[in-house]
C-alpha positions, 0 to 999 in steps of 0.5 A: 475534493479528491486528492491523489497520491502516487505510490512507487512500490519497490520490491526485494523479490520478483513475483509475476501475475500478482495482485497488489492491494494498496491501502490507506489505513487509519492507525490512530486507534490502538487495539483495534484493526486499522480502518481502510480509508481508501484502496487500489487493487491491481491484478496481473502485475509483475514486480521485481527489484529492477521493475518497480510499480507505480499506482495511485490512491485517493487520499482526501481523508488525510486532511482530517487531523484526528486520523493517522493515515498510513500506507500498507501494500500487500503483493499477493502471488495467489490473488488472495487478501489473506497473507501467504508465505512468499507474499510481499508486504510493507514492514515499515510505517509509511505515514501520509500527510494531507499535502503529500503527492508521492511516496516510495515504499518497499515490500519484502517477503513475509 
C-alpha cells in the first residue's frame, strides 16, 4: 500500500534553478549511514523565504516499528548530491509517523 506525505519546505535563503533531494531515511542504526527508504527529486526549483515548495514522498515503510524514519532535505544550487557551500539542508530531525500526512520543514545554509 502506498502512503504519501506532503512536505512543505521553507527556506531562510533564496536559490533559483536548484535541485531538491527529499529523502525519507531510516536512522535506527547507530554508526552506519542512514538507509534511504524513499526519495523524491525535483529539478529547476526556485525556493525563497516567501516562496516555500511543496513536494510529496512515499512513506509506506514507516509502518515498520523497527525503523526510525526521518525526513532529510538537501537543496543543491549546483545540482549535485554532494554538499557544497551555499547549499541548503535540514539541520533538525523530522521524525515521520505511519499515519502522518503532512509536515513543514526548514532548510538553512551549510
